[in-house]
N, C-alpha and C positions, 0 to 999 in steps of 0.2 A: 711072172715073178712070184716067188714064194712069199707069203705073208710073214714068214719067220724073219725076213730081213728088215721088217718094220718094227718100230717101237711097239711094245705090247698094246698100249692104248689105241694106236692107229690101226693095228691089225684087228683088234676087237671091234672097232668102229666099222671097218670094212666087212668083217664077218657078220656083224649085226645088220648092216645094210642089206647084204645078200640073203640073209635068212629072215629079214623083216622082224628082228627081235628088238623091240624098243625097250625091253627091260634091261638091256645091256648098257643103256646110256649112263647110268650111275657108275658103272665100272670103268668107262673110258673118258668121261667128261668131268671136269672140275665143277663144283657146285655153282660157281659164278661164270661159267664158260659162255662164250659168244659164238654164234654161227651166223654167217652171212651167205645167203643163197637166194637167187632169183629176186634180187632187190629187197629182200626181207631180212630182218635182224631178229634172232632169237637169243634170249638171255636166260641162263639157268637150266638145270637138268630137266625140270618139268616142261618148260617151253620147248626145249630141244627134243624131248620124247614125243610131244604132240606133233612137232614138225616132222620127225622121222615117221610117225604113224601116218600122217596125212600124205607124205611123199610116197610111202610104201603102198598105200591104197590107190593113189591116183596113177602112179607111174610104174609100179613094180620094178624098180631099178635093179640092175645086176652090174656090179663094178668089177672090172678086171684091171689090175695094176700093170702099167707098162714100164714106168721108170720112176726112180726115187732119187731126189737130190737133197743133200743136207746143206743148208746155209746157216749162217750165224742166227740162232734163235728160231729157225724155221725148218720144216720138212716139206718139200714140194713133191707131190705125188701126181704123176700124169696117169690118167685112167681112160679106158673106153667104158662108157656107161650105156647099157642097152635097157630098153623098157618100153612102156606104152606112152611115148611122148613124141611130138614132131621132131624129125631129124635123127631119130634113133637108128643106129648107134651114134653116139656123140663123144668126142674126146673132151674131157674136162680136167682141169687142174684143181687139186685140193691143196691148199696151203695150210698146214697145221703148225700151231705153236703149242708147246707142252710146258706145264708148270714144273716146279722142282720135284713134285711127287710123281711125275711122269704121266699125269692126266692131261687131256686136251683142254687147253684154256681158250683157244680160238681156232675156228675153222672157216676159211674163205673158199667158196666154190665158184670157179670162173671158167669161161670158155677159153 
């Protein structure tokens, strides 16, 4: 699925994940954004950038978008994620919430 079909902040996040570009965090996440992944909670762009850096180093993930669903206040993105982790490739769902400025205010990553 082309990333052009996604909101710009979500497309930027996926591109940043695939290129391991943690400097893109400020472009796609709100200052007070929340990320929930692997039982951990990150708050704010600095913490999210550290989380992205750590994830990139440990797993070298590559995200391929399979399906996008728009729900009231949410964007559900089904992905196949490959990398250096047990069970790779793995299908994960990313649930995004965007603020009024179009930045990601919350991201939940689940199986």
